[in-house]
Backbone as a printed PyTorch tensor [residue, N CA C, xyz], in Angstrom:
tensor([[[  0.8450,  -1.1790,   0.0000],
         [  0.0000,   0.0000,   0.0000],
         [  0.8840,   1.2340,   0.0000]],

        [[  0.5940,   2.1450,  -0.9100],
         [  1.3150,   3.4030,  -0.9680],
         [  0.4850,   4.4460,  -0.2360]],

        [[  0.9540,   4.8820,   0.9010],
         [  0.2270,   5.8560,   1.7020],
         [  0.9060,   7.2150,   1.6190]],

        [[  0.1780,   8.2130,   1.1990],
         [  0.6750,   9.5650,   1.1370],
         [  0.6100,  10.1560,   2.5400]],

        [[  1.7490,  10.5320,   3.1080],
         [  1.8140,  11.0620,   4.4700],
         [  1.0000,  12.3400,   4.6010]],

        [[  1.0240,  13.1910,   3.5850],
         [  0.2430,  14.4320,   3.6310],
         [ -1.2470,  14.1090,   3.7230]],

        [[ -1.7050,  13.1080,   2.9760],
         [ -3.0950,  12.6900,   3.0350],
         [ -3.4440,  12.2210,   4.4340]],

        [[ -2.6100,  11.4040,   5.0080],
         [ -2.8530,  10.8800,   6.3490],
         [ -2.9590,  12.0150,   7.3650]],

        [[ -2.1000,  13.0160,   7.2470],
         [ -2.1070,  14.1100,   8.2190],
         [ -3.3690,  14.9670,   8.1010]],

        [[ -4.0370,  14.9670,   6.9620],
         [ -5.2510,  15.7530,   6.7570],
         [ -6.5200,  14.9900,   7.1260]],

        [[ -6.4200,  13.6700,   7.2620],
         [ -7.6080,  12.8330,   7.4800],
         [ -8.1380,  12.9690,   8.9030]],

        [[ -9.4610,  13.0730,   9.0120],
         [-10.1030,  13.0990,  10.3270],
         [-11.1180,  11.9540,  10.4760]],

        [[-11.5400,  11.3880,   9.3560],
         [-12.5400,  10.3100,   9.3590],
         [-12.1240,   9.2440,   8.3620]],

        [[-12.3720,   7.9960,   8.7340],
         [-12.2870,   6.8950,   7.7920],
         [-13.6110,   6.1490,   7.8730]],

        [[-14.1030,   5.7240,   6.7380],
         [-15.3290,   4.9310,   6.6950],
         [-15.1450,   3.7750,   5.7380]],

        [[-15.8620,   2.7010,   5.9910],
         [-15.7620,   1.5140,   5.1460],
         [-17.0230,   1.3860,   4.3000]],

        [[-16.8190,   1.1150,   3.0240],
         [-17.9020,   0.9560,   2.0600],
         [-17.8140,  -0.4450,   1.4830]],

        [[-18.8950,  -1.1880,   1.5620],
         [-18.9330,  -2.5110,   0.9410],
         [-19.2760,  -2.3590,  -0.5320]],

        [[-18.5710,  -3.1080,  -1.3700],
         [-18.8730,  -3.1050,  -2.7950],
         [-18.7240,  -4.5250,  -3.3270]],

        [[-19.2460,  -4.7460,  -4.5060],
         [-19.1240,  -6.0730,  -5.1180],
         [-17.6820,  -6.3860,  -5.5060]],

        [[-16.8210,  -5.3780,  -5.4640],
         [-15.4150,  -5.5650,  -5.8200],
         [-14.5290,  -5.7370,  -4.5930]],

        [[-15.0820,  -5.4990,  -3.4280],
         [-14.3420,  -5.5880,  -2.1700],
         [-14.6170,  -4.3770,  -1.3060]],

        [[-14.2280,  -4.4720,  -0.0500],
         [-14.4230,  -3.3550,   0.8810],
         [-13.4840,  -2.2120,   0.5210]],

        [[-14.0180,  -0.9980,   0.5830],
         [-13.2520,   0.2080,   0.2830],
         [-13.1450,   1.0630,   1.5370]],

        [[-11.9620,   1.5780,   1.7910],
         [-11.7520,   2.5100,   2.8910],
         [-11.7290,   3.9180,   2.3080]],

        [[-12.6170,   4.7700,   2.8240],
         [-12.7010,   6.1550,   2.3770],
         [-12.1900,   7.0700,   3.4840]],

        [[-11.2010,   7.8700,   3.1670],
         [-10.5890,   8.8150,   4.1080],
         [-11.0950,  10.2160,   3.7750]],

        [[-11.5760,  10.9480,   4.7800],
         [-12.1040,  12.2940,   4.5890],
         [-11.3330,  13.3130,   5.4190]],

        [[-11.2840,  14.5430,   4.9110],
         [-10.7170,  15.6290,   5.7060],
         [-11.8440,  16.3050,   6.4860]],

        [[-11.5270,  17.3570,   7.2120],
         [-12.5220,  18.0060,   8.0720],
         [-13.6510,  18.6630,   7.2860]],

        [[-13.4510,  18.9110,   5.9900],
         [-14.4910,  19.4870,   5.1390],
         [-15.2320,  18.4190,   4.3330]],

        [[-15.0410,  17.1530,   4.6900],
         [-15.6660,  16.0070,   4.0210],
         [-15.2200,  15.8350,   2.5720]],

        [[-14.0130,  16.2910,   2.2580],
         [-13.4320,  16.0130,   0.9460],
         [-12.7740,  14.6420,   1.0060]],

        [[-12.9470,  13.8720,  -0.0480],
         [-12.3290,  12.5510,  -0.1310],
         [-10.8410,  12.7090,  -0.4260]],

        [[-10.0310,  12.1380,   0.4540],
         [ -8.5760,  12.1830,   0.3160],
         [ -8.0190,  10.9040,  -0.2890]],

        [[ -8.6710,   9.7930,   0.0370],
         [ -8.1640,   8.4750,  -0.3660],
         [ -9.3300,   7.5080,  -0.4070]],

        [[ -9.3300,   6.6250,  -1.4060],
         [-10.2850,   5.5240,  -1.5020],
         [ -9.4800,   4.2960,  -1.8760]],

        [[ -9.4640,   3.3320,  -0.9640],
         [ -8.5190,   2.2260,  -1.0670],
         [ -9.2090,   0.8750,  -0.9060]],

        [[ -8.7000,  -0.1130,  -1.6190],
         [ -9.1690,  -1.4900,  -1.4550],
         [ -8.4520,  -2.2130,  -0.3210]],

        [[ -7.6780,  -1.5020,   0.4610],
         [ -6.9380,  -2.0910,   1.5880],
         [ -7.6030,  -1.7160,   2.9040]],

        [[ -8.8810,  -2.0390,   3.0330],
         [ -9.6940,  -1.5890,   4.1690],
         [ -9.1090,  -1.9990,   5.5210]],

        [[ -8.7170,  -3.2270,   5.6640],
         [ -8.1980,  -3.6770,   6.9710],
         [ -6.9110,  -2.9450,   7.3400]],

        [[ -5.9910,  -2.8530,   6.3950],
         [ -4.7300,  -2.1390,   6.6400],
         [ -4.9920,  -0.6620,   6.9300]],

        [[ -5.9290,  -0.0760,   6.1800],
         [ -6.2410,   1.3380,   6.3770],
         [ -6.8860,   1.5720,   7.7400]],

        [[ -7.7610,   0.6740,   8.1730],
         [ -8.3700,   0.8120,   9.4920],
         [ -7.3060,   0.7710,  10.5890]],

        [[ -6.3560,  -0.1130,  10.4380],
         [ -5.2750,  -0.2110,  11.4160],
         [ -4.4460,   1.0750,  11.4210]],

        [[ -4.1120,   1.5610,  10.2390],
         [ -3.3420,   2.7960,  10.1200],
         [ -4.1170,   3.9720,  10.7230]],

        [[ -5.4090,   4.0210,  10.4710],
         [ -6.2410,   5.0890,  11.0300],
         [ -6.2380,   5.0350,  12.5560]],

        [[ -6.4130,   3.8530,  13.1070],
         [ -6.4200,   3.7010,  14.5670],
         [ -5.0880,   4.1300,  15.1670]],

        [[ -4.0030,   3.7730,  14.5220],
         [ -2.6680,   4.1420,  15.0150],
         [ -2.4260,   5.6440,  14.9750]],

        [[ -3.1840,   6.3510,  14.1220],
         [ -2.9590,   7.7830,  13.9370],
         [ -4.1270,   8.6440,  14.4250]],

        [[ -5.0160,   8.0510,  15.1920],
         [ -6.1010,   8.8120,  15.7950],
         [ -7.1800,   9.2750,  14.8410]],

        [[ -7.3300,   8.6100,  13.7160],
         [ -8.3790,   8.9480,  12.7620],
         [ -9.6180,   8.1170,  13.1150]],

        [[-10.7260,   8.7900,  13.3670],
         [-11.9480,   8.1240,  13.8210],
         [-12.6550,   7.4080,  12.6800]],

        [[-13.2840,   6.2890,  13.0110],
         [-14.0990,   5.5800,  12.0210],
         [-15.5500,   6.0250,  12.1690]],

        [[-16.1460,   6.4040,  11.0290],
         [-17.5520,   6.7860,  11.0050],
         [-18.0980,   6.4740,   9.6140]],

        [[-18.7120,   5.3060,   9.4890],
         [-19.2260,   4.8690,   8.1890],
         [-20.3630,   5.7650,   7.6830]],

        [[-21.0670,   6.4370,   8.5900],
         [-22.1540,   7.3330,   8.1760],
         [-21.6290,   8.5760,   7.4520]],

        [[-20.4220,   8.9850,   7.7600],
         [-19.8440,  10.1770,   7.1190],
         [-19.5050,   9.9350,   5.6490]],

        [[-19.4270,   8.6720,   5.2460],
         [-19.0710,   8.3730,   3.8550],
         [-20.2840,   7.9010,   3.0480]],

        [[-21.4870,   8.2470,   3.5270],
         [-22.7120,   7.7630,   2.8830],
         [-22.8570,   8.2800,   1.4450]],

        [[-22.4520,   9.5230,   1.1630],
         [-22.5240,  10.0450,  -0.2090],
         [-21.6330,   9.2260,  -1.1350]],

        [[-20.4400,   8.9180,  -0.6730],
         [-19.5150,   8.1190,  -1.4720],
         [-20.0890,   6.7150,  -1.6680]],

        [[-20.6160,   6.1440,  -0.5870],
         [-21.2110,   4.8070,  -0.6640],
         [-22.3730,   4.7820,  -1.6590]],

        [[-23.1820,   5.8160,  -1.6530],
         [-24.3290,   5.8840,  -2.5750],
         [-23.8400,   5.9280,  -4.0240]],

        [[-22.8080,   6.7390,  -4.2830],
         [-22.3100,   6.8420,  -5.6530],
         [-21.6000,   5.5590,  -6.0920]],

        [[-20.9020,   4.9010,  -5.1860],
         [-20.2900,   3.6050,  -5.5050],
         [-21.3950,   2.5940,  -5.8150]],

        [[-22.4700,   2.6200,  -5.0370],
         [-23.5920,   1.7060,  -5.2870],
         [-24.2120,   1.9730,  -6.6570]],

        [[-24.4250,   3.2280,  -7.0000],
         [-24.9630,   3.5740,  -8.3230],
         [-24.0140,   3.1160,  -9.4240]],

        [[-22.7300,   3.2690,  -9.2010],
         [-21.7220,   2.8070, -10.1680],
         [-21.8300,   1.3010, -10.3680]],

        [[-21.8870,   0.5520,  -9.2730],
         [-21.8960,  -0.9020,  -9.4200],
         [-23.2390,  -1.4300,  -9.9210]],

        [[-24.2530,  -0.5890,  -9.9600],
         [-25.5160,  -0.9560, -10.5990],
         [-25.5420,  -0.5450, -12.0750]],

        [[-24.4630,   0.1050, -12.5200],
         [-24.3830,   0.5630, -13.9040],
         [-25.1460,   1.8510, -14.1560]],

        [[-25.5940,   2.5270, -13.0830],
         [-26.3650,   3.7680, -13.2180],
         [-25.4870,   5.0060, -13.2140]],

        [[-24.2540,   4.8930, -12.7790],
         [-23.3540,   6.0350, -12.6950],
         [-22.0580,   5.6990, -13.4280]],

        [[-21.6630,   6.5860, -14.3390],
         [-20.4110,   6.3880, -15.0740],
         [-19.3590,   7.4270, -14.6980]],

        [[-19.7720,   8.4810, -13.9940],
         [-18.8480,   9.5000, -13.4950],
         [-19.2780,   9.8660, -12.0800]],

        [[-18.3210,  10.3290, -11.3040],
         [-18.5730,  10.6720,  -9.9150],
         [-18.4990,  12.1760,  -9.7160]],

        [[-19.2680,  12.6800,  -8.7620],
         [-19.2040,  14.1110,  -8.4370],
         [-19.0010,  14.3060,  -6.9330]],

        [[-18.0440,  13.5820,  -6.4250],
         [-17.6770,  13.6370,  -5.0130],
         [-16.5760,  14.6860,  -4.8500]],

        [[-16.6680,  15.5430,  -3.8240],
         [-15.5930,  16.5140,  -3.6040],
         [-14.2890,  15.8100,  -3.2180]],

        [[-13.2520,  16.0700,  -3.9890],
         [-11.9480,  15.4420,  -3.7800],
         [-10.9370,  16.4800,  -3.3240]],

        [[ -9.9470,  16.0090,  -2.5870],
         [ -8.7940,  16.8460,  -2.2550],
         [ -7.5570,  15.9960,  -2.5080]],

        [[ -6.8980,  16.2950,  -3.6020],
         [ -5.7370,  15.5200,  -4.0270],
         [ -4.4450,  16.2170,  -3.6450]],

        [[ -3.4640,  15.4340,  -3.2730],
         [ -2.1170,  15.9280,  -3.0010],
         [ -1.1570,  15.1270,  -3.8640]],

        [[ -0.4120,  15.8220,  -4.6990],
         [  0.5580,  15.1550,  -5.5580],
         [  1.4050,  16.1720,  -6.2800]],

        [[  2.3410,  15.6780,  -7.0530],
         [  3.1790,  16.5620,  -7.8540],
         [  2.3450,  17.1250,  -9.0030]],

        [[  2.7970,  18.2030,  -9.6310],
         [  2.0670,  18.7230, -10.7930],
         [  1.8860,  17.6570, -11.8820]],

        [[  2.9110,  16.8280, -12.0950],
         [  2.8010,  15.7660, -13.0990],
         [  1.7150,  14.7640, -12.6990]],

        [[  1.7210,  14.3180, -11.4460],
         [  0.7000,  13.3790, -10.9830],
         [ -0.6960,  13.9740, -11.1480]],

        [[ -0.8520,  15.2290, -10.7620],
         [ -2.1640,  15.8810, -10.8640],
         [ -2.6480,  15.9090, -12.3130]],

        [[ -1.7300,  16.1500, -13.2330],
         [ -2.0770,  16.1820, -14.6670],
         [ -2.5370,  14.7850, -15.1250]],

        [[ -1.8070,  13.7610, -14.7060],
         [ -2.1750,  12.3860, -15.0630],
         [ -3.5290,  12.0300, -14.4470]],

        [[ -3.7210,  12.3340, -13.1680],
         [ -4.9800,  11.9910, -12.4980],
         [ -6.1660,  12.7090, -13.1160]],

        [[ -5.9540,  13.9520, -13.5420],
         [ -7.0390,  14.6860, -14.2140],
         [ -7.3850,  14.0080, -15.5380]],

        [[ -6.3670,  13.6100, -16.2740],
         [ -6.6180,  12.9700, -17.5740],
         [ -7.2780,  11.6110, -17.4020]],

        [[ -6.9640,  10.9020, -16.3230],
         [ -7.6210,   9.6180, -16.0660],
         [ -9.1320,   9.7810, -16.0020]],

        [[ -9.5820,  10.8890, -15.4600],
         [-11.0230,  11.1360, -15.3130],
         [-11.7010,  11.3530, -16.6600]],

        [[-10.9230,  11.5450, -17.7250],
         [-11.4810,  11.7270, -19.0630],
         [-11.6140,  10.4170, -19.8410]],

        [[-11.1440,   9.3130, -19.2760],
         [-11.2850,   8.0170, -19.9510],
         [-12.7270,   7.5570, -19.7400]],

        [[-13.4730,   7.3630, -20.8110],
         [-14.8820,   6.9950, -20.6580],
         [-15.0850,   5.6430, -19.9740]],

        [[-16.1740,   5.5460, -19.2630],
         [-16.6400,   4.3100, -18.6300],
         [-16.6370,   3.1980, -19.6630]],

        [[-16.0630,   2.0630, -19.3060],
         [-16.0710,   0.8970, -20.1780],
         [-14.9920,   0.8840, -21.2380]],

        [[-14.1330,   1.8930, -21.2630],
         [-13.0580,   1.9440, -22.2530],
         [-11.7100,   1.8460, -21.5510]],

        [[-10.7030,   1.4370, -22.3030],
         [ -9.3410,   1.3750, -21.7780],
         [ -8.4120,   2.0820, -22.7480]],

        [[ -7.2900,   2.5450, -22.2020],
         [ -6.2320,   3.1160, -23.0250],
         [ -4.9090,   2.5940, -22.4930]],

        [[ -3.8710,   2.7320, -23.2930],
         [ -2.5340,   2.3020, -22.8590],
         [ -1.8370,   3.4380, -22.1200]],

        [[ -0.7690,   3.0800, -21.4210],
         [  0.0540,   4.0840, -20.7440],
         [  0.6270,   5.0730, -21.7560]],

        [[  1.0340,   4.5700, -22.9150],
         [  1.5710,   5.4330, -23.9640],
         [  0.5360,   6.4260, -24.4760]],

        [[ -0.6900,   5.9550, -24.6600],
         [ -1.7660,   6.8520, -25.0960],
         [ -2.0220,   7.9260, -24.0490]],

        [[ -2.0070,   7.5280, -22.7830],
         [ -2.2020,   8.5030, -21.7090],
         [ -1.0640,   9.5240, -21.6990]],

        [[  0.1620,   9.0570, -21.9120],
         [  1.3090,   9.9740, -21.9840],
         [  1.1180,  10.9700, -23.1330]],

        [[  0.6550,  10.4860, -24.2880],
         [  0.3830,  11.3750, -25.4210],
         [ -0.6860,  12.3970, -25.0680]],

        [[ -1.7280,  11.9560, -24.3910],
         [ -2.8370,  12.8450, -24.0460],
         [ -2.4180,  13.9780, -23.1070]],

        [[ -1.3990,  13.7480, -22.2900],
         [ -0.9470,  14.8290, -21.4030],
         [  0.1950,  15.6190, -22.0320]],

        [[  0.4910,  15.3250, -23.3060],
         [  1.4970,  16.0960, -24.0310],
         [  2.9250,  15.6870, -23.7680]],

        [[  3.1260,  14.4590, -23.2920],
         [  4.4710,  13.9960, -22.9880],
         [  4.6220,  12.5570, -23.4900]],

        [[  4.7350,  12.3770, -24.8190],
         [  4.6900,  11.0360, -25.4010],
         [  5.7760,  10.0690, -24.9440]],

        [[  6.8610,  10.5620, -24.3900],
         [  7.9380,   9.6770, -23.9270],
         [  7.8340,   9.3360, -22.4410]],

        [[  6.7080,   9.6530, -21.8360],
         [  6.5900,   9.5100, -20.3820],
         [  5.7060,   8.3410, -19.9510]],

        [[  5.6200,   7.2890, -20.7690],
         [  4.7130,   6.2030, -20.3710],
         [  5.0930,   5.5650, -19.0450]],

        [[  6.3670,   5.4370, -18.7520],
         [  6.7740,   4.8720, -17.4480],
         [  6.4110,   5.8130, -16.3080]],

        [[  6.6330,   7.0980, -16.5100],
         [  6.2680,   8.0820, -15.4770],
         [  4.7540,   8.1170, -15.2800]],

        [[  4.0010,   7.9660, -16.3690],
         [  2.5380,   7.8820, -16.2750],
         [  2.1550,   6.6580, -15.4440]],

        [[  2.8460,   5.5430, -15.6770],
         [  2.5970,   4.3420, -14.8780],
         [  2.8730,   4.5830, -13.4020]],

        [[  3.9430,   5.3180, -13.1160],
         [  4.2600,   5.6500, -11.7300],
         [  3.1940,   6.5180, -11.0980]],

        [[  2.7220,   7.5210, -11.8290],
         [  1.6610,   8.3980, -11.3200],
         [  0.3740,   7.6070, -11.1300]],

        [[  0.1020,   6.7150, -12.0580],
         [ -1.0790,   5.8400, -11.9490],
         [ -1.0030,   5.0340, -10.6620]],

        [[  0.1690,   4.4950, -10.3730],
         [  0.3580,   3.6810,  -9.1780],
         [  0.2340,   4.4610,  -7.8830]],

        [[  0.3640,   5.7760,  -7.9530],
         [  0.2290,   6.6380,  -6.7590],
         [ -1.1600,   7.2390,  -6.6380]],

        [[ -2.0490,   6.9150,  -7.5510],
         [ -3.4090,   7.4500,  -7.5040],
         [ -4.0450,   7.0960,  -6.1590]],

        [[ -4.4140,   8.1010,  -5.3600],
         [ -4.9570,   7.7990,  -4.0340],
         [ -6.4450,   7.4630,  -4.0100]],

        [[ -7.1270,   7.6560,  -5.1350],
         [ -8.5830,   7.5070,  -5.1130],
         [ -9.0230,   6.4990,  -6.1740]],

        [[ -8.9630,   5.2220,  -5.7860],
         [ -9.3470,   4.1340,  -6.6900],
         [-10.7910,   4.2970,  -7.1470]],

        [[-11.0820,   3.7240,  -8.2840],
         [-12.4060,   3.6760,  -8.9160],
         [-12.8400,   5.0650,  -9.3810]],

        [[-12.8990,   6.0410,  -8.4900],
         [-13.3880,   7.3790,  -8.8330],
         [-12.4370,   8.0760,  -9.7930]],

        [[-11.1520,   7.9590,  -9.5510],
         [-10.1430,   8.3670, -10.5400],
         [ -9.7150,   7.0430, -11.1780]],

        [[-10.2860,   6.7370, -12.3500],
         [-10.2680,   5.3720, -12.8930],
         [ -8.9560,   4.9030, -13.5140]],

        [[ -7.9370,   4.7610, -12.6840],
         [ -6.6490,   4.2690, -13.1790],
         [ -6.7430,   2.8110, -13.6350]],

        [[ -7.8150,   2.1180, -13.2320],
         [ -7.9940,   0.7310, -13.6750],
         [ -8.2280,   0.6510, -15.1840]],

        [[ -8.5510,   1.7500, -15.8150],
         [ -8.8230,   1.7740, -17.2570],
         [ -7.5620,   1.9090, -18.1010]],

        [[ -6.3990,   1.9400, -17.4620],
         [ -5.1320,   2.0320, -18.1870],
         [ -4.4730,   0.6590, -18.1840]],

        [[ -4.1360,   0.2020, -19.3870],
         [ -3.5740,  -1.1420, -19.5670],
         [ -2.2790,  -1.0610, -20.3710]],

        [[ -1.5740,  -2.1720, -20.4210],
         [ -0.3520,  -2.2330, -21.2060],
         [ -0.6380,  -2.0840, -22.6890]],

        [[  0.3670,  -1.6700, -23.4560],
         [  0.2100,  -1.4700, -24.8990],
         [ -0.2260,  -2.7430, -25.6050]],

        [[  0.1700,  -3.8950, -25.0480],
         [ -0.2030,  -5.1820, -25.6450],
         [ -1.5420,  -5.7090, -25.1150]],

        [[ -2.2560,  -4.8790, -24.3420],
         [ -3.5530,  -5.2750, -23.8040],
         [ -3.4720,  -5.9660, -22.4560]],

        [[ -2.2600,  -6.1210, -21.9240],
         [ -2.1100,  -6.8170, -20.6410],
         [ -2.5650,  -5.9290, -19.4850]],

        [[ -3.0960,  -6.5960, -18.4730],
         [ -3.4850,  -5.8860, -17.2590],
         [ -2.2730,  -5.8140, -16.3550]],

        [[ -1.8390,  -4.6140, -16.1130],
         [ -0.6770,  -4.4210, -15.2540],
         [ -1.1660,  -4.0680, -13.8560]],

        [[ -0.2720,  -3.7210, -12.9660],
         [ -0.5930,  -3.4960, -11.5610],
         [ -1.7930,  -2.6110, -11.2960]],

        [[ -2.3240,  -2.7610, -10.0950],
         [ -3.4590,  -1.9650,  -9.6460],
         [ -3.4460,  -1.9030,  -8.1240]],

        [[ -3.8460,  -0.7980,  -7.5630],
         [ -3.8550,  -0.5910,  -6.1150],
         [ -4.5730,  -1.7300,  -5.3870]],

        [[ -5.6720,  -2.1810,  -5.9270],
         [ -6.4430,  -3.2480,  -5.3000],
         [ -6.0190,  -4.6430,  -5.7330]],

        [[ -5.0490,  -4.7220,  -6.6320],
         [ -4.5980,  -5.9950,  -7.1740],
         [ -5.1840,  -6.2210,  -8.5580]],

        [[ -4.4650,  -6.9580,  -9.3770],
         [ -4.8980,  -7.2010, -10.7600],
         [ -6.2580,  -7.9180, -10.8290]],

        [[ -6.5790,  -8.8780,  -9.9310],
         [ -7.9100,  -9.4960, -10.0040],
         [ -9.0570,  -8.4810,  -9.8530]],

        [[ -8.8810,  -7.4780,  -9.0000],
         [ -9.9320,  -6.4570,  -8.8610],
         [ -9.9820,  -5.5840, -10.1090]],

        [[ -8.8350,  -5.2590, -10.6580],
         [ -8.7880,  -4.4820, -11.9040],
         [ -9.5450,  -5.2310, -12.9930]],

        [[ -9.3000,  -6.5240, -13.0830],
         [ -9.9790,  -7.3640, -14.0720],
         [-11.4990,  -7.3440, -13.8620]],

        [[-11.9360,  -7.4410, -12.6130],
         [-13.3740,  -7.4020, -12.2980],
         [-13.9910,  -6.0610, -12.6700]],

        [[-13.2990,  -4.9720, -12.3260],
         [-13.8080,  -3.6360, -12.6550],
         [-13.9630,  -3.4700, -14.1700]],

        [[-12.9410,  -3.8620, -14.9240],
         [-12.9980,  -3.7170, -16.3810],
         [-14.0800,  -4.5940, -17.0010]],

        [[-14.2220,  -5.8240, -16.5300],
         [-15.2520,  -6.7230, -17.0510],
         [-16.6430,  -6.1610, -16.7270]],

        [[-16.8030,  -5.6690, -15.5160],
         [-18.0790,  -5.0760, -15.1150],
         [-18.4340,  -3.8840, -16.0220]],

        [[-17.4700,  -2.9920, -16.2160],
         [-17.7430,  -1.8110, -17.0430],
         [-18.0610,  -2.1850, -18.4800]],

        [[-17.3710,  -3.1710, -19.0010],
         [-17.6210,  -3.6170, -20.3810],
         [-19.0440,  -4.1670, -20.5160]],

        [[-19.4520,  -4.9680, -19.5270],
         [-20.8240,  -5.5170, -19.5450],
         [-21.8790,  -4.4460, -19.3720]],

        [[-21.5860,  -3.4220, -18.5880],
         [-22.5780,  -2.4110, -18.2140],
         [-22.6290,  -1.2220, -19.1650]],

        [[-21.7340,  -1.1760, -20.1270],
         [-21.6210,  -0.0370, -21.0340],
         [-22.8520,   0.0940, -21.9090]]])
């Protein structure tokens, strides 16, 4: 698990959301902005407890509702208030990820081209791997140039499930 220390220091609430893809841990700041959405719920709960972050599943009800709509195929984009912390390059990659349509995939090279840096496919992969908000910032939609499913925050089996679900629901 890649944990952004700045994100952790801003978090005041963690909540757990059940989904058909696995339990998600949602981290919120004091203004209820989503800082992190992770498939590592147990590890995140432990980290939250160690750092004095309170658990309150009711505080993440808006996120849970939108995740539920997504997994029913009723929602293809999210409108949850986010607060991202990253380098300018990461922010550019994460913004472009949000432009990949539901049910579609692109390669790392294509994503690098889209942000105006065609030689940066490895750096794009690195930024993808640091994406703190799974599903909502859809890094699962980026695949290898040969169509292979490469790493994912929640693991390749979850990435495979998300992509298959979106393809069926498109």
